C-alpha positions as CSV (number, residue, x, y, z in Angstrom):
1,M,0.0,0.0,0.0
2,A,1.4,3.4,-0.9
3,G,1.9,6.0,1.7
4,F,3.1,3.9,4.6
5,F,5.6,1.2,5.3
6,I,5.2,-1.9,7.5
7,L,7.5,-2.0,10.5
8,S,8.9,-5.3,11.6
9,A,7.3,-6.6,14.8
10,N,10.5,-5.8,16.8
11,T,10.8,-2.3,15.4
12,L,7.1,-1.6,16.1
13,T,7.4,-3.0,19.6
14,K,10.4,-0.8,20.3
15,A,8.6,2.3,18.8
16,M,5.5,1.6,21.0
17,T,7.4,1.2,24.2
18,E,9.8,4.2,23.7
19,V,7.2,6.8,22.7
20,L,3.6,5.7,23.3
21,D,2.0,5.7,26.7
22,F,-0.5,2.9,26.8
23,D,-0.5,2.9,30.6
24,K,-2.2,6.3,31.0
25,Q,-5.6,5.0,29.8
26,D,-5.6,1.4,30.9
27,G,-3.8,0.0,27.8
28,L,-5.6,2.2,25.3
29,I,-4.6,5.2,23.2
30,T,-7.1,7.5,21.6
31,A,-6.9,7.4,17.8
32,V,-8.3,10.4,15.8
33,V,-8.9,9.3,12.2
34,Q,-8.7,11.9,9.5
35,D,-9.3,11.7,5.8
36,H,-5.8,12.0,4.3
37,Q,-7.0,14.1,1.4
38,T,-9.6,16.5,2.9
39,H,-8.3,16.4,6.5
40,R,-11.8,16.1,7.8
41,V,-12.0,14.2,11.1
42,L,-13.9,11.0,10.3
43,M,-14.1,9.3,13.7
44,V,-12.4,8.7,17.0
45,G,-11.6,5.2,18.3
46,Y,-9.2,3.5,20.7
47,M,-6.2,1.3,20.0
48,N,-4.3,-1.1,22.2
49,R,-0.9,-2.5,21.2
50,E,-2.4,-5.3,19.3
51,A,-4.8,-3.0,17.3
52,L,-1.9,-0.8,16.4
53,A,0.3,-3.7,15.3
54,R,-2.6,-5.2,13.2
55,T,-3.2,-1.8,11.6
56,N,0.5,-1.5,10.7
57,A,0.7,-5.1,9.4
58,T,-2.5,-5.1,7.3
59,G,-3.0,-1.4,6.3
60,H,-6.6,-1.6,7.5
61,V,-7.3,0.6,10.5
62,T,-8.1,-1.6,13.4
63,F,-9.4,-0.5,16.9
64,F,-10.1,-2.0,20.3
65,S,-13.8,-2.0,21.1
66,R,-14.3,-1.0,24.7
67,S,-17.9,-2.2,24.7
68,R,-17.2,-5.6,23.1
69,Q,-13.7,-5.9,24.6
70,K,-12.2,-7.1,21.3
71,L,-10.4,-5.9,18.2
72,W,-12.4,-4.8,15.2
73,T,-11.3,-3.6,11.8
74,K,-13.3,-0.6,10.5
75,G,-15.3,-2.0,7.6
76,E,-15.3,-5.6,8.6
77,S,-19.1,-5.7,8.5
78,S,-20.0,-2.7,6.3
79,G,-17.2,-2.9,3.7
80,H,-16.4,0.8,4.5
81,F,-12.7,0.3,5.3
82,L,-10.1,2.8,6.3
83,L,-6.9,2.3,4.5
84,L,-3.9,3.5,6.5
85,K,-1.8,6.3,5.0
86,S,0.2,7.5,8.1
87,I,0.2,7.5,11.9
88,A,1.5,10.3,14.1
89,T,1.5,10.8,17.9
90,D,1.2,13.8,20.1
91,C,3.9,15.1,22.4
92,D,2.6,13.1,25.4
93,G,2.5,9.8,23.4
94,D,-1.1,9.2,24.5
95,A,-3.0,10.0,21.3
96,L,-2.6,9.1,17.7
97,L,-3.5,10.9,14.5
98,V,-4.4,8.3,11.9
99,Q,-4.5,9.5,8.3
100,A,-6.6,7.2,6.2
101,E,-8.3,6.8,2.9
102,P,-11.9,6.0,3.5
103,V,-13.4,3.2,1.2
104,G,-17.1,3.5,0.9
105,P,-19.6,6.3,1.2
106,G,-19.3,6.9,4.9
107,V,-17.6,6.1,8.2
108,S,-20.5,6.6,10.6
109,H,-22.6,3.6,11.4
110,N,-25.6,6.0,11.3
111,G,-25.1,6.6,7.5
112,F,-23.0,9.7,7.5
113,Q,-19.7,10.5,5.8
114,S,-18.2,11.3,9.2
115,C,-19.2,10.5,12.8
116,F,-19.1,14.3,13.4
117,Y,-22.4,15.2,11.6
118,R,-24.0,17.2,14.4
119,T,-23.0,20.7,15.4
120,L,-24.0,22.7,18.5
121,N,-26.1,25.7,17.4
122,N,-27.7,28.0,20.0
123,G,-27.4,25.3,22.7
124,E,-29.0,22.5,20.6
125,W,-27.4,19.7,18.6
126,Q,-28.4,19.9,15.0
127,Q,-27.7,17.5,12.1
128,S,-25.4,19.4,9.9
129,E,-25.4,17.2,6.8
130,Q,-27.4,14.5,5.1
131,P,-26.7,10.8,5.3
132,V,-24.7,9.3,2.4
133,Y,-25.9,5.7,2.7
134,D,-28.7,3.7,4.2
135,S,-27.3,2.3,7.4
136,D,-30.2,-0.1,7.9
137,A,-29.4,-1.7,4.6
138,V,-25.7,-2.0,5.5
139,Y,-26.0,-3.0,9.1
140,G,-29.5,-4.2,9.5
141,V,-31.3,-3.6,12.7
142,Q,-28.6,-5.3,14.9
143,R,-26.0,-2.5,15.1
């Protein structure tokens, strides 16, 4: 995949232990996902060491689901994958900025291009864009 390179397991482990602080949030690091072309924030998820290693190895952005207590690759059920382009970390090593190429019409499980489709306007949350796909057709009623 163009745009990133796969680190060996030893190099990735060394990079994770030298810079990233997985201990601050009980083994998780916040991962902000941004469209690599438009720079729009698409979603926020969490990665543990295994999710980061799998993301690096496969080129498909993978997270740790706090509610299901397991790894999940974005797009595994919808086909709306996030293809890894680059990963950066903040100065504290406790957050990641993941640049990705979205595959599919949207990232939000509610049918929107981004999970950030509501804006605060005069003290009320308002939908600021229209859905780009039918989430019920993609996910069914069991989301």
